[in-house]
C-alpha positions in Angstrom: 0.1 0.0 0.0 1.1 3.4 -0.3 0.0 6.7 1.1 0.7 9.5 -1.1 1.0 13.3 -1.0 -1.3 14.4 -3.7 -4.1 16.6 -2.8 -6.4 14.9 -5.4 -5.3 11.6 -4.1 -6.2 12.6 -0.7 -9.6 13.3 -2.1 -9.4 10.1 -3.7 -9.0 8.7 -0.5 -12.1 10.4 0.2 -14.6 8.0 -1.1 -12.8 5.0 -0.9 -10.1 4.6 0.8 -6.8 4.2 0.2 -3.3 4.8 0.3 -1.0 3.4 -2.4 -0.2 0.3 -4.0 -2.1 0.3 -1.5 -1.1 -0.1 2.0 -3.9 -2.6 2.3 -4.9 -4.7 -0.6 -8.6 -4.3 -1.4 -10.6 -7.2 -0.1 -13.2 -7.2 -2.6 -14.6 -10.3 -4.0 -13.7 -11.0 -7.7 -16.3 -10.1 -10.1 -16.1 -13.6 -11.3 -17.4 -15.0 -8.1 -20.7 -16.8 -8.7 -23.9 -14.8 -8.0 -25.4 -15.9 -4.7 -28.8 -15.5 -3.4 -29.6 -11.8 -2.8 -30.8 -12.5 0.7 -27.6 -14.4 1.6 -25.1 -12.1 3.4 -21.5 -12.1 2.1 -18.3 -11.3 3.5 -17.7 -7.6 3.6 -15.3 -5.5 1.7 -14.1 -2.1 1.5 -16.1 0.9 0.4 -15.6 3.7 -1.8 -14.3 6.2 0.8 -10.6 6.3 1.4 -9.1 6.8 4.7 -6.1 8.8 5.8 -4.5 5.5 6.0 -1.5 4.3 4.1 -2.2 3.1 0.7 -0.1 3.3 -2.3 -2.3 5.8 -4.0 -3.1 8.2 -1.3 -2.6 11.9 -1.6 -0.6 13.9 0.8 -2.4 16.4 3.1 -2.4 20.0 2.2 0.9 21.8 3.1 1.1 23.0 6.6 3.0 26.1 5.5 6.1 24.9 7.5 9.4 24.1 5.7 10.2 20.5 5.2 13.4 19.6 7.0 15.9 17.8 4.9 16.5 14.1 6.0 19.0 13.8 8.7 19.2 17.5 9.1 16.5 18.1 11.7 17.1 21.2 14.0 19.0 20.1 17.0 16.5 18.7 19.6 16.6 16.3 22.4 15.6 12.8 21.3 12.4 11.8 23.3 13.3 8.9 25.7 10.4 6.9 24.2 11.8 7.1 20.7 15.2 6.2 21.8 13.6 3.2 23.5 11.8 2.5 20.1 15.0 2.4 18.2 16.7 0.2 20.8 13.8 -2.2 20.4 13.7 -1.9 16.7 17.5 -2.8 16.0 17.4 -6.5 16.8 14.6 -7.0 14.3 16.1 -4.9 11.8 19.4 -6.9 12.1 17.5 -10.1 11.8 16.1 -8.8 8.4 19.7 -8.1 7.2 20.1 -4.4 8.1 23.6 -3.6 9.1 24.6 -1.3 12.1 26.1 1.1 9.8 23.0 1.5 7.7 20.8 1.7 10.9 22.9 4.4 12.4 23.3 6.3 9.2 19.5 6.4 8.6 18.6 7.5 12.1 21.3 10.0 12.5 19.7 13.2 13.9 16.1 11.8 13.4 13.4 12.7 15.9 9.6 12.2 15.6 7.8 14.6 13.2 5.2 16.4 15.4 3.0 17.1 12.2 2.4 13.5 11.3 0.2 12.1 13.9 -2.4 14.9 13.7 -2.6 14.2 10.0 -3.7 10.6 10.8 -6.8 12.0 12.5 -8.0 14.0 9.5 -10.8 12.7 7.3 -10.8 15.0 4.3 -11.7 12.2 2.0 -15.0 11.4 3.5 -18.1 13.5 2.9 -17.3 14.6 -0.6 -19.9 13.6 -3.2 -18.8 11.0 -5.8 -19.5 13.2 -8.6 -17.4 16.1 -7.4 -14.6 13.6 -6.6 -14.5 12.2 -10.0 -14.8 15.6 -11.6 -11.7 16.8 -9.7 -9.9 13.5 -10.5 -10.6 13.6 -14.2 -10.2 17.3 -14.6 -9.8 18.9 -18.0 -6.1 19.7 -17.3 -5.3 16.2 -16.2 -7.0 14.7 -19.3 -5.1 17.1 -21.6 -1.8 16.6 -19.8 -2.2 12.8 -19.9 -2.8 12.9 -23.7 0.4 14.9 -24.2 2.3 12.5 -22.0 0.8 9.7 -24.1 2.2 11.1 -27.2 5.6 12.0 -25.6 6.2 8.6 -24.2 4.5 6.5 -26.9 7.5 4.3 -27.5 7.7 3.5 -23.8 4.1 2.8 -23.5 4.1 0.6 -26.5 6.9 -1.6 -24.9 5.3 -1.7 -21.4 1.9 -2.5 -22.8 3.4 -5.3 -24.9 5.3 -6.8 -22.0 2.6 -6.5 -19.3 -0.6 -6.2 -21.1 -1.9 -3.3 -19.0 -3.8 -0.5 -20.7 -1.5 2.5 -21.2 -4.2 5.0 -20.4 -4.8 3.4 -17.1 -1.0 3.6 -16.3 -1.1 7.3 -17.3 -4.2 7.8 -15.2 -2.6 6.3 -12.0 0.7 8.3 -12.8 -1.2 11.4 -13.3 -3.3 11.3 -10.0 -0.5 10.0 -7.8 2.2 12.6 -8.6 0.7 14.7 -11.5 2.9 12.8 -14.1 5.9 13.1 -11.9 5.4 16.9 -11.5 4.7 16.7 -7.7 7.9 16.2 -5.8 8.0 14.4 -2.5 9.1 16.5 0.5 8.8 14.3 3.5 11.8 12.3 5.0 10.6 8.8 4.5 12.6 7.3 7.4 11.5 10.0 9.8 7.8 9.6 8.6 7.9 5.9 8.9 9.7 6.1 12.4 7.2 8.5 13.7 4.2 6.3 12.8 5.8 3.0 13.8 7.1 4.4 17.3 3.4 5.5 17.8 2.3 2.1 16.8 -0.1 3.4 14.4 -1.6 0.6 12.2 1.0 -1.6 13.9 2.9 -3.6 12.7 2.3 -2.2 9.2 4.6 0.9 9.5 7.1 -0.8 11.6 7.7 -3.4 8.9 7.7 -0.7 6.2 10.4 1.1 8.2 12.7 -1.9 8.2 12.0 -2.5 4.5 13.0 1.2 3.9 16.4 0.5 5.6 16.9 -2.3 3.3 16.2 -0.2 0.2 18.8 2.3 1.5 21.3 -0.5 2.2 20.8 -2.0 -1.3 21.7 1.4 -2.9 18.4 2.0 -4.7 18.2 5.5 -3.5 20.5 7.8 -1.3 19.6 8.8 2.2 19.1 12.5 1.4 17.1 11.7 -1.7 14.7 9.2 0.2 11.7 11.5 0.3 8.0 10.7 0.0 4.6 11.2 1.4 3.9 11.8 5.0 3.1 8.1 5.2 6.1 6.9 3.5 4.9 6.4 -0.1 7.8 6.9 -2.5 8.5 8.0 -6.0 6.3 8.9 -8.9 4.0 5.8 -8.5 3.9 6.4 -4.7 5.0 2.8 -3.7 5.4 1.9 0.0 8.8 0.4 0.6 7.3 -3.2 0.6 5.6 -2.5 -2.7 9.0 -1.1 -4.1 10.6 -4.4 -3.2 7.9 -6.6 -4.7 6.9 -4.6 -7.7 9.4 -2.0 -8.9 11.3 -3.0 -12.0 14.4 -1.8 -13.9 12.8 -1.4 -17.3 15.7 0.6 -18.8 18.2 -2.0 -17.9 20.6 0.4 -16.1 20.8 -1.7 -13.0 18.6 0.6 -10.8 14.8 0.5 -10.1 14.4 4.2 -10.4 10.8 5.1 -9.6 11.9 8.6 -8.7 13.2 10.0 -12.0 13.0 7.3 -14.8 9.6 7.4 -16.6 10.0 4.0 -18.2 10.7 2.5 -14.7 7.7 4.2 -13.2 5.3 3.2 -15.9 6.5 -0.5 -15.9 6.5 -0.7 -12.2 3.0 0.4 -12.0 2.0 -2.2 -14.7 4.0 -4.9 -12.9 2.1 -4.1 -9.7 -1.2 -4.7 -11.5 0.1 -8.0 -13.1 1.3 -9.3 -9.8 -2.1 -8.6 -8.3 -4.1 -10.5 -11.0 -4.5 -8.3 -14.0 -6.2 -9.9 -16.9 -4.9 -8.5 -20.2 -7.7 -7.3 -22.6 -10.4 -7.1 -19.9 -11.9 -3.7 -19.4 -12.3 -2.3 -15.8 -15.9 -0.9 -15.9 -18.7 0.2 -18.1 -21.3 2.8 -17.5 -24.7 1.1 -18.0 -28.4 1.6 -18.1 -30.5 -0.5 -15.8 -34.1 -1.1 -16.9 -36.9 0.1 -14.6 -38.3 -2.4 -12.3 -35.0 -4.5 -12.3 -34.3 -6.5 -9.3 -31.4 -4.7 -7.8 -30.8 -7.4 -5.3 -29.1 -9.3 -8.1 -25.7 -7.7 -8.0 -23.6 -10.3 -9.9 -23.6 -12.3 -12.9 -22.1 -13.0 -16.3 -22.3 -10.6 -19.1 -24.8 -12.9 -20.7 -26.9 -12.7 -17.5 -26.8 -8.9 -17.5 -27.9 -8.8 -21.2 -30.9 -11.0 -20.4 -31.8 -8.7 -17.5 -31.9 -5.8 -20.0 -28.7 -4.0 -18.8 -26.8 -2.3 -21.6 -23.9 0.2 -22.0 -25.0 3.8 -22.2 -22.6 4.6 -25.1 -24.3 1.9 -27.3 -21.2 -0.5 -27.4 -21.7 -4.1 -26.8 -21.0 -5.8 -23.6 -18.2 -8.4 -23.6 -19.3 -11.8 -24.8 -17.6 -13.6 -21.9 -16.8 -12.8 -18.3 -18.4 -11.7 -15.0 -19.3 -8.4 -13.6 -20.8 -6.7 -10.5 -23.4 -4.0 -10.6 -22.2 -0.9 -8.7 -24.1 2.3 -7.8 -21.4 4.7 -6.3 -24.2 7.2 -5.3 -27.1 4.8 -5.1 -29.7 3.9 -7.6 -30.5 7.5 -8.3 -27.1 8.1 -9.8 -25.0 6.5 -12.6 -24.7 2.7 -12.6 -21.7 0.6 -13.7 -20.8 -3.0 -14.3 -17.3 -3.6 -12.9 -14.9 -6.5 -13.6 -12.1 -8.3 -11.9 -9.6 -5.7 -13.1 -11.5 -3.0 -11.3 -10.8 -5.1 -8.2 -7.1 -5.1 -9.1 -7.1 -1.4 -9.3 -8.5 -1.3 -5.7 -5.4 -3.3 -4.6 -3.4 -0.2 -5.7 -5.7 2.2 -3.7 -8.4 0.4 -1.7 -11.2 2.7 -2.8 -14.1 2.0 -5.1 -14.3 5.7 -6.1 -10.6 5.9 -6.8 -10.8 2.9 -9.0 -13.9 4.2 -10.8 -12.2 7.7 -11.3 -9.0 6.2 -12.6 -11.0 4.2 -15.2 -12.9 7.2 -16.2 -9.8 9.2 -16.6 -8.3 6.6 -18.7 -11.4 6.6 -20.9 -11.3 10.3 -21.3 -7.7 10.3 -22.4 -8.5 7.6 -25.0 -11.2 9.9 -26.4 -14.4 8.5 -24.8 -17.1 10.9 -23.5 -18.1 11.8 -20.0 -20.2 9.8 -17.5 -23.8 10.2 -18.8 -25.8 9.5 -15.7 -26.7 12.5 -13.4 -25.0 12.5 -10.0 -27.5 13.2 -7.1 -27.0 16.8 -5.8 -27.7 15.7 -2.2 -25.3 12.8 -2.3 -23.8 12.8 1.2 -21.3 10.0 1.7 -21.1 8.6 5.2 -18.2 9.7 7.4 -15.6 7.3 8.5 -17.1 7.2 11.9 -20.5 6.5 10.4 -19.1 3.7 8.2 -17.3 2.0 11.0 -20.4 2.1 13.2 -22.4 0.5 10.4 -19.8 -2.3 9.9 -20.0 -3.1 13.7 -23.8 -3.1 13.5 -23.7 -5.4 10.4 -21.3 -7.7 12.4 -23.7 -7.7 15.3 -26.5 -8.7 12.9 -24.4 -11.8 11.8 -22.9 -10.4 8.6 -19.3 -11.4 8.1 -17.1 -8.2 8.4 -13.4 -8.6 7.8 -12.4 -5.3 9.2 -13.7 -2.3 10.9 -11.9 0.5 8.9 -14.8 2.1 7.3 -14.2 0.5 3.9 -16.9 -1.4 2.2 -16.2 -4.0 -0.6 -18.7 -5.5 -2.9 -19.5 -8.4 -0.5 -20.3 -6.0 2.3 -22.4 -3.9 -0.2 -24.3 -7.1 -0.7 -25.0 -7.3 3.1 -26.2 -3.6 2.9 -28.6 -4.8 0.1 -30.1 -7.4 2.4 -30.7 -4.9 5.2 -32.2 -2.5 2.7 -34.7 -5.1 1.6 -35.7 -5.6 5.3 -36.0 -1.8 5.7 -38.2 -1.5 2.5 -35.5 0.6 0.9 -34.1 0.4 -2.7 -31.5 -2.5 -2.4 -28.7 -0.7 -4.3 -26.0 -1.6 -1.9 -25.1 2.0 -1.2 -24.9 2.9 2.6 -26.9 6.0 3.5 -28.1 8.0 6.6 -31.5 6.4 6.2 -29.9 2.9 6.5 -28.1 4.0 9.6 -31.5 5.2 11.1 -33.1 1.9 10.3 -30.4 -0.1 11.8 -30.4 2.1 14.8 -26.8 3.3 14.4 -26.0 6.6 15.9 -22.7 8.4 15.8 -21.9 11.2 18.1 
């Protein structure tokens, strides 16, 4: 996963969570999963809103207006005893993973906890924004135009990457564009200091502690220098905003110069994003999502099926194109049945493993479509679309668990399995079973949030 410093991405986190190749892999059930009875609850998954948690595609928070202190050059200050104790406790584990004492001492020389970071973890800027607004910001006119210029500028590289990995070039451009504005946004946070701050506070333990040790290994192996190891406030690095573990697993040396350079090499950046998708189950030639029209009176409890099933149910693409002849898809209403509807595929779920957010994945797909020349979303977004807050989502997850529905986590993220549980409760409440959690559903379920 990867938390990133892009303001838009932070917005992206908004509806869905996520931070980078994603700090946490999306737990959504594949679209290919056989459709189950609409009344049978399924295991929950993460929902559209992102959290200020680490994920490989998360944007960084707005600037505090304070200058960023270069790595290893923090102003002289007494090291808090608790932080010293943390480093003493960390060293044996780092050594066991292969970190040398020289690397350890070099990395932490002059480092103290960054007081700006823990307050950031309490912010929830990604929740509450409407899906329509989020997607409009994500797939802005300037981002589309810049992406098209980048597509022409790097056509040869994109040809080669697409040929080797089978990942759509426009999706690669969309991820690159949102994560760091096509490389134009430069990281400014000391990765070691940021990760050490989060790890010593035991935030999302042991995730950040493990990432910190991995970051030490990246330094030791010479992939990047200490002074240049900058990233987001949560430790996401380079133009694709990879967390250290994602770097180790997915970054590639596409240029063959002996370095996996996700900081300055466009070929390495694009190939690394593509490799991330392939390693997470990408299916070449399969589209990620389609905007569709659902006929009046359709049974919205039926959220899954083959494309043949959807054709028989009268569902068709709004642009007039034919649905694929083979494959499975899930019916998704980002803002409820009053708004646009989409059929999403297994590749959509793969995008969520980059940033665990339904809306992020949908926006990335839409941005890619706009760059390839397709039109805007045709359905009208509800003007009163209030997304539930993180606290409300977590409270609803707890209530669903109490009611006997399987819930994998209580982070406020709803995957498509959990949306099916929402459909089941909506049926009992006499509400439209579109799988979209709303204040009305909270009221029916007796969920109150102070």
